[in-house]
N, C-alpha and C positions, 0 to 999 in steps of 0.2 A: 810277451810284452804287455798285452792287455791286462793280464793278472797283476803285473807290477804297477801299472797305472792305476788300476782299481784299488789296490792295497795302499798306494801312496795317497790317493784321494781320501780313502777312509781314515788313514792316520792323520791327515791334515785336518779333516773335519773334527776328529776326536781331540786333537791337540788344541784346535781353536776353541772347542767347547770347554775344555778344561781351563784354558787361559781365561776365557770369558767368565767362567764360574769364579775363579780366583780373583779376577779383576773386580767383580761385584762386591767382594768383601773388602774391609778396611782393616786387615790384620795389623797388629803392632806388638812389639815385644814388651815384656815387663822390664822397666828400667828404674833405677834409683835416681830421683830428681830432687833438686832444691825446690821447695814449694812451701809457702807459708799458708798451711791449710788450717782453717778456723772451725771452731765449733759452730753449729747452726741448729735452729729450731724451725721446722717446716710443717705445714699442714699435711695430715695424712691423706693418701690417695683415695681412701674410702669416704672422705668428707667428714670424718669424725675425729676431732681432737688434733693434737700436734705431737711430733716426736722430736726430742732433743738428741743429737748425735751422741753426746757424752753419756747420756743415760743408756742408749742402745749398746754402747761399747762395753758396758759393765759385764763382767763374768765371761768375756770372750777372749780368745787368744789371737784371733785375726778377723778383721772385718773388711769386706770389699764394698766400697760405695760405687754403685753401678749407675752412672748418668746415662739416660736414654731419652729419645723422643719417640712417642707412639707411632709417628708416621715414618720414621727412619728405617730403611731396609737393613742397614748394618746392625741397628739395635735389635731388629726382629731376628736376625741371624744369631746374635749373641744371647738373646733372652732364654731359649731352651737350654743352652750350655750353662748359663748362670744358675738357672733353676736346678739343673742336674747336679752341679757342684755343691750348691747349698744343701740339697737333700742328702747328698752323700757324706758331707763333712760337718753338718750342723751339730751333731752329737759329740763331735771332737773339739768343739770350741770355735767353729767357723761361723761367722755371721755375714749376711748380705743385706744391704738396704738399697733399694732402688730410688733414684731421684728423677722424676719426670720433668722434662724440659720442653718448652716451646710448643705446647699444644693445649687444647681446651680440656676442661674437666670431663666433658662428655667423651672425648676421644680417649682419654686415659681410662675411663670406666669401661669402654668397649675393649680396650687392650687388656685390662686386668681380667675381664671375663673370659677373653680368648686365651690368655696365657696361663691363668690359674696359678699365679705366683704364690708361694707359701711364705716368702720373706716379705717384710714390710716395704711399702712404697710411699714416698712423700713427694710433694710438689714444690719445686723451686719457682718455676715460671709457667704461665699459661699463655704467653704472648710471643709470637714470632719476633715482634719488635724488640724483645729483650735480648736478642742474640749477642749484642756487643756490650750489654750493661750487666749481664748476669754474673754471679760469682763463678759459675761454671766456665764462662768465657775467660775470666781473669785467671782462673787456675790452669786451664789447659794451655792458654796462650803463654803463660809463664814457664811452662814445661816444654815448649817448642811445638805444640800442636796448633798448626795454623790452618786446619781444614775450615771450610766455610761454617759448618754447623757444629762439628766436633762431637757427634754422638755416634756410637757409644764412646764414653770416656770412663776410665776406671781408676780408682785409687785404693790401695791396700793400706790399712792402718793396723799397727801392732799396738794394742792398748797398753801393754806393759812398758812401751817405749815412748808414750805420749806424755806431754806436760800435764801435771795433775791440776794446775790452776790456770786461769786466764782464758782469753778467747782463742789464742793460737794453740792448736793441738800439737803441731809439729812443724819443723822447718825443712824436713827431708822425708820423702816417702817413696814407696814403689808405685809407679803409675803405668798405665797402658794408654797411650795416645791413639786409641782406636779399638778395634774388636780384639778380644782376647783370643789367644791360640789355646785351645782346650788342653792339649797335652802339656804345654809349658805352664799353664795356670795350675793344673792339677799337681804337677811336680813342685811348683812353688808353694802351694797350699799345704801339701803333705810335709814339706820341709819345715815350714813355719809352725805347723802343728806338732812337729816332732814325731811324725808317723813313718819317717824313713822313706 
């Protein structure tokens, strides 16, 4: 009887630990959503120059725009997965561009030094007060993401399917209203790149 009690207690602790670990994440599925996603030009995270999204899309088959906040725990969980997927598929036409939200330039600099991203990072907002006025807020809200801060948030753009002129790039796109699931994202990326 004592053995069964000890075993039950151990299983309970493990289950609760696993549940707690899953609960810390904000996983979401890749879903096709109506969204009027626009071209943008933002300052580069390294403080030098600016990047226009339309320019970054050139020559790529698929681009993931990864919105993150340097202080966000779910963004920190997704960051190494994003970096790994970029490194694995960049030579097959996959691009990633990070968009930093709601934190200072100093905090972003520290995060970039820590994460060692090899994909470009730009800055949309450096103020917490921009939470409800940012483009990021408008985009994610329009796709049903009503989390308080909404990072990470991801949108996949297929350059060959985007409008060639004007500010609006697309009116429908694949988005992730939260943290990507690595296996699902990899399957999606491989499919879009024609890698089977």
